[in-house]
C-alpha positions in Angstrom: -52.8 -72.6 143.3 -50.8 -69.1 143.8 -49.9 -68.4 147.4 -48.1 -65.2 148.9 -45.8 -65.4 152.0 -46.5 -63.0 154.9 -44.3 -60.2 153.5 -46.5 -59.9 150.5 -49.8 -60.5 152.4 -48.7 -57.1 154.4 -49.9 -53.6 153.1 -46.9 -50.9 152.6 -47.0 -47.7 154.0 -45.6 -44.7 152.3 -45.8 -41.3 153.2 -48.3 -42.0 156.0 -50.6 -43.6 153.4 -51.4 -47.4 153.7 -51.8 -48.8 150.1 -54.2 -51.8 149.6 -54.1 -55.0 147.9 -56.7 -55.7 145.0 -58.4 -58.8 143.9 -60.1 -58.3 140.3 -62.7 -61.0 140.1 -63.5 -61.3 136.2 -60.6 -61.7 133.3 -63.0 -60.5 130.3 -62.9 -57.5 128.2 -63.6 -54.8 130.7 -60.7 -56.5 133.0 -58.2 -57.4 130.6 -59.6 -56.8 126.9 -59.1 -60.0 126.3 -61.5 -62.0 124.5 -61.7 -65.0 122.5 -58.0 -65.5 122.4 -57.1 -61.8 121.1 -57.9 -58.0 121.8 -61.5 -57.2 122.2 -63.1 -55.5 119.2 -64.0 -52.5 120.7 -62.6 -49.4 122.6 -61.3 -51.4 125.2 -59.1 -53.6 123.5 -56.3 -53.0 126.6 -59.1 -53.7 129.2 -60.2 -51.0 131.6 -60.0 -52.5 135.2 -56.4 -54.4 135.2 -55.1 -51.1 133.2 -56.3 -49.0 135.9 -55.0 -51.2 139.0 -51.2 -51.3 137.5 -51.4 -47.6 136.7 -52.5 -47.0 140.4 -49.8 -49.1 141.6 -47.2 -47.4 139.3 -48.4 -44.1 141.4 -47.9 -45.8 144.6 -52.0 -46.2 145.2 -52.2 -50.0 145.1 -49.9 -52.5 146.5 -50.4 -56.6 145.5 -52.8 -57.1 142.5 -54.5 -60.3 141.8 -56.7 -61.5 139.2 -59.3 -64.5 139.5 -61.4 -65.9 136.5 -63.0 -69.4 136.0 -60.9 -70.8 133.2 -57.2 -70.9 134.2 -55.8 -72.1 130.8 -56.9 -68.5 129.7 -54.0 -66.6 131.8 -51.1 -67.3 129.6 -52.9 -65.7 126.6 -54.0 -62.9 129.0 -50.4 -62.2 130.0 -48.9 -62.1 126.3 -52.0 -59.9 125.7 -51.4 -57.5 128.6 -47.8 -57.4 127.7 -48.5 -56.2 124.3 -51.1 -53.7 125.0 -49.9 -52.4 128.4 -46.3 -52.6 129.4 -45.0 -52.1 125.9 -46.9 -49.3 125.2 -47.2 -47.5 128.9 -43.6 -46.8 130.6 -42.8 -48.5 134.0 -45.9 -50.7 133.8 -45.4 -53.7 136.3 -47.7 -56.5 135.2 -47.1 -58.6 138.4 -50.0 -60.2 139.3 -51.3 -63.5 141.1 -53.7 -65.5 139.2 -56.5 -67.7 140.2 -56.9 -70.7 139.6 -53.7 -72.3 138.4 -52.7 -72.1 134.2 -54.1 -75.8 133.9 -57.4 -75.5 135.9 -60.8 -74.7 135.5 -62.8 -74.0 138.6 -65.8 -71.7 139.0 -65.3 -71.3 142.6 -61.8 -70.0 142.3 -62.8 -66.8 143.9 -63.3 -68.2 147.2 -59.6 -69.3 147.3 -58.5 -66.0 146.0 -60.5 -64.1 148.5 -59.2 -66.1 151.4 -55.5 -65.0 150.2 -56.6 -61.6 151.2 -56.9 -59.5 154.3 -59.8 -57.7 155.8 -59.5 -54.0 154.3 -58.3 -55.0 150.7 -60.5 -54.2 148.0 -62.5 -56.7 145.5 -63.7 -55.8 142.2 -66.3 -57.6 140.4 -66.5 -58.0 136.7 -68.3 -61.2 136.4 -72.0 -62.3 134.6 -74.7 -60.6 136.5 -75.9 -63.8 138.1 -72.7 -64.3 139.8 -72.4 -61.0 141.4 -74.2 -61.8 144.8 -72.2 -64.9 145.8 -68.7 -63.5 145.2 -69.8 -60.2 146.6 -71.1 -61.8 150.1 -68.0 -63.9 150.2 -65.6 -61.0 150.0 -67.9 -59.0 152.6 -67.9 -61.7 155.0 -64.0 -61.7 155.0 -63.9 -58.1 155.6 -63.0 -56.9 152.0 -64.4 -53.8 150.5 -66.1 -54.5 147.1 -66.9 -52.7 144.0 -69.4 -54.4 141.6 -70.3 -53.4 138.1 -73.8 -52.5 137.3 -76.4 -54.4 138.0 -74.7 -54.7 141.6 -77.2 -57.9 142.0 -80.4 -59.2 140.2 -83.0 -58.9 143.0 -84.2 -56.8 145.7 -83.7 -59.3 148.3 -80.0 -59.8 147.4 -79.6 -56.1 147.4 -80.9 -55.8 151.2 -78.8 -58.9 152.1 -75.5 -57.3 151.0 -76.1 -54.1 152.5 -76.9 -55.8 155.9 -73.7 -58.0 155.7 -71.7 -54.7 154.6 -73.0 -52.9 157.8 -72.2 -56.0 159.9 -68.8 -56.4 158.6 -68.1 -52.4 158.4 -67.1 -52.6 154.8 -67.8 -50.5 151.9 -69.6 -51.8 148.9 -70.4 -49.8 145.7 -71.6 -50.0 142.4 -69.5 -48.9 139.2 -71.6 -47.0 136.9 -68.9 -46.2 134.0 -71.0 -44.4 131.7 -71.3 -41.6 134.0 -67.5 -41.0 133.1 -68.1 -41.8 129.1 -67.1 -38.6 127.3 -70.0 -38.8 125.0 -72.5 -39.0 128.0 -70.7 -36.4 129.9 -70.8 -34.1 127.0 -74.6 -34.6 126.5 -75.0 -34.3 130.0 -73.0 -31.0 129.9 -75.2 -29.5 126.8 -78.4 -30.7 128.8 -77.5 -28.4 131.7 -75.6 -25.7 130.0 -76.8 -24.5 126.5 -79.6 -26.6 125.6 -82.5 -25.4 128.1 -85.1 -27.4 129.4 -86.7 -30.3 127.6 -90.2 -31.0 126.3 -89.1 -34.5 124.8 -86.0 -36.4 124.8 -85.2 -39.6 123.0 -82.0 -41.6 123.4 -80.7 -44.9 122.6 -77.6 -47.0 122.6 -76.4 -49.4 119.9 -73.8 -52.0 120.2 -72.4 -54.8 117.6 -74.0 -58.2 118.3 -70.7 -59.9 118.5 -69.6 -57.7 121.5 -72.6 -58.9 123.6 -71.2 -62.6 123.2 -68.1 -62.1 125.3 
């Protein structure tokens, strides 16, 4: 189990702006780009979430970074993968990251320990299977952490209402990440529709994806 001392647990203040600690829950393609023991066979081979957090720390926006998964035995491979695809590619990228569970442990509930090592006001980013979002998010909210969850935020209206009520009670922010809004292909289609194509009478669209990318 990874632990931090009191100095590591504290936020740092630079130019009157307080940086926060970030916990990433989920270690797959969107977080690290590491799938099946190698880089993902997609445009996310270097990951998205971890890469972004390391860059935000490089720019002084984030302090301590932690990552939590189910199978700690994957972490040696993930570290090697991130070194090859992030720190060996981008300048001044510090990949220091506390990981949960330990490198020899498999624990589906390791997020409970990881969240317990963070303080109110820190941030939890959840990129895990849809049916796990509610339990992880609620645990974080009840500890006073702000939460961002990949779509869909939860699977039922009842769970959505429970999270909303918990967020209000504990005075934290809970948001959903809808990354396709920022995808260049979708942004281009939106801009064309708004600017040059005029009013639609009929529109048909679909998204295709190799089946093996769905088995991650």
